[in-house]
N, C-alpha and C positions, 0 to 999 in steps of 0.2 A: 321808627321801626327799624330794627337791625336786620338788614337783608343779606348779610355775609354768609356764604357757604364755605366750608373748609376745604373742599376738594372739587376738582373739575368733574370727577365722576358723579358726585352728588348734584352738581349744577345741571348736568344734562340727563339725570336719571328719569325725569318725567317726559322726555322726548320719545314718542313712540315711533315704531316703523310707520312709514307712510306720511309723516308730518311734512308740512311746508315750512321752510326756514328762510327768513330774510337775513342775509349775512353781510356785515359791513366791510369796509375796506376798499382799496383800489389797487389793482395789480396784486402785489404782495405787501403793500403798505397799509398798516392799520387793520390787518385781518385778525380775527379771533382765533389764532393758531392753537392756543391751549384748549379751547372748547372743541375745535374741529378734531384734534387728536383724541379728546375724550369720547367723542361720538364714534370715532374709528375703533377705539378700544372697546366700546360698549357693544359693537356689532350692529348698531342701528342702521336700517336699510330702507329701500324703497322711498327715498327722500325726494322732494322737490325743493330746489334751491333757487332763491331770488337773490342775485348778486351781480355786480357789474361784470365780473368775469369768474372763471372757474380755476383760479390759481395756475400753477404749472404742473408738469407731470409728477413731480415728487414733493410738492408742498402746497399748503392751503387746501382749498376744496378739491384740488387734484388728487389728494390722498384718498378721499372718499370716492371720487370718480374711478380711480384706478382699481378699487376693490368692488366696483359695481354697486355702490351704495346709493347712487343718485340715478333716479329714473327720468327726471325732467329738470331742465334749466331754463330760467327766465333771466336773460343777461344781454349785455351790449357788446362785449368784446371777448373774443375767444382765441385770439391769434397766437398765444404763447403756449398752448397746450395741445400737443400732437395726439395724445390719447383721446382728448375731447373730440377732435376732428374725426378720428378713426371711428369712435363709437357713434357719432352723429351720422356719418356717411354710410355706416354699415347697418343702420337701423336699430342700434342698441340704446339710443338715447334720444329723447324728445327735447327739442330746443326751440324756445320762443325768443327770437332775436328782437330786441326793442331798442330804439334810439336812446342814447344815454340820458339826455335831458328828460325825455319822456319817462324813462324808467325811474329816474329820481323823483319826478313829480307824481307818478303813480304811487310810489311808496309814501311820499309826503301826504298825498291826498288820503290814502288809507288810514294814516295815523291821525288825520284831522277830521275824520268823519265825512269826507266829501266822496260820494260814490263814483263820480266821473267828472271829466273836464274836457274842454275843447282845446286843441293845439294845432298850430299850422304845420308842425313837423310831420312829415310823411304824406302830406297832401299831394295827390296826383301820382303816388307810387303804390307798390304792392302793400305797403304798410296800411294804406287806406283801402285799396281795392281788393285785398286778399290774395291768396295764392302763394304766400311765402312758405317754403317747406318747413314744417315743424318736425315731421318724422318720415324717414325713408324705410323701405324694407331692405332685406339683405341683397336685393338685386339692383338697388339704386332707384326704385320707383317711389314717388311721393305717395304716402298713404294717409298722412294728415297734413293739411295745409291751413294757413291762417284764414279766418273768415273775413268777409268784407266788413268794414266799419261804417257807422253812420257819419256823414259829413254834412256841414252846413256852411253857407257863406256868411261872413260877418264883415262889416265895414269898420276899419280902424284907421284913424288919421286920414280919412277921406278916401281910403283905398279898400276895396272889397276883395277878399281872397277866401280860399277854401280852408276850413278847419276840420280836424278829425277828432271824433269822440273817443277818448281813451278811458278805460275803467281803472279804478283804484286797485291797489294791491293791499290785502290784509293777510299776513302770514300767521301760522299757528304760533311760531316762536321767532324771536329776533335774537341773533347772536352778534354781539358787538365787542369792540375793544376800545378802551379809552386810556389816555395817559395817566389820569388821576381820577379817583372816585372816593366818595365817603361811604360810611356804613348805611346811609339812607338811600344810596343809589344815585346821588347827583354826580354827573360825569363832566369831565373836561377833556377835550381832545387836543392834540398837538400837531400843528402844521398840516401837511397833506394827509396825515392819518385820519383826519376828520371826514374825509370823503366817504359818503354813503353810510357812515356809522350812525349819525343822528336820525337818518331816515329809516334805517333798519330798526333802530330802537323804537321809533314811533309806530311803525306798521306791524310790529309783532304783538300778538295778543298777550304773550308772556315773554318778556325780554330778559336775557341773561347777559351780564356784562363782565368781561374780564378786564382788569386794570393793572397797569404797571406799578402804580403807587396807590395803596389803600390808606386813607387818612380818616381821622375822626370827624364827626359832624362839627361844622363851624370853622374848620381849617381851610375850606374853599371859599373864596370871595364869591358871594351870590352873583355878582356881575360877570364872573368868569364861567358860570355853569352854562353848558350848552344843552345837555339833556337833563331835565329835572328828574328827580328820583321817582316821581309818579309814574314814569314810563318803565321803570326797572323793577323786576320782581326779585332777581338774585344778583349778587355781585361777588366776584371771586378775585382774590389776589393771584395774579399770574406769576409764573416762575420760569427762570432760565430761557428768556426770550432770545430767539435767533432771528435777526432782522436781515432777511435776504434781499437781493437785488435781482430782478428778472434778467436783465442784460447789463453786463459790465463792459464798457467801452473805454479803452485806454490807448495812450500813445507811447511808443518806445522812447527811451531817453535820447536816442540818436536823432529823433525827429524834432526834438525841442530846440528852438533857437535860444541864443543867449538872452534875448529879451522876453522869453516866454515865462 
């Protein structure tokens, strides 16, 4: 089945207002920037995004956030986005902060048909006990807080400890970016750009992939496929990629020694 769409606008045309999106990438690495821009151009709003982070103020999911298109985030790390912090603390944005490994496993479980699982992460903290602020009002009062979660003690390697029940995530749509893909939707990722992309592809009911290189079926070694085409509904050849770095740290030439 040929799953190629010819434009980013066509790829996101079926995403309605109010949809939940699982978005791949880590920081600004491996993010589906072409699809995000297409959503911005389409005016799609009232979105819930499940992603490790929310980009930066002027790139990635930060573009949608800056235009008030995102109403809720489920994420792990938000430290690079000042507008994110402002909206969260002023009561404009609901945020469910989730430990990074737990977020990854919740997405994987959703794609695997596993409704919930127990993890030791968060045991004995507000992650398990509840009370984490999800939403503030404009006066700084907590109006929505995380609920308490079920816990159980399990013995592993002769040691008993508390484990927390975490529910799987299934999103309406998955938005991912791959290094290479074929017309059947089989995807290959490159280096750290693989982060969260296979999981977002799995847990989206309808997954849209943008790729840097679109090839014909049979050109990808089956052993190299990370996301099989069965998980992908549409695939798009991306264009004019701008690969940004969140923070660039350099040293001046005068500080470099002769042996550096």
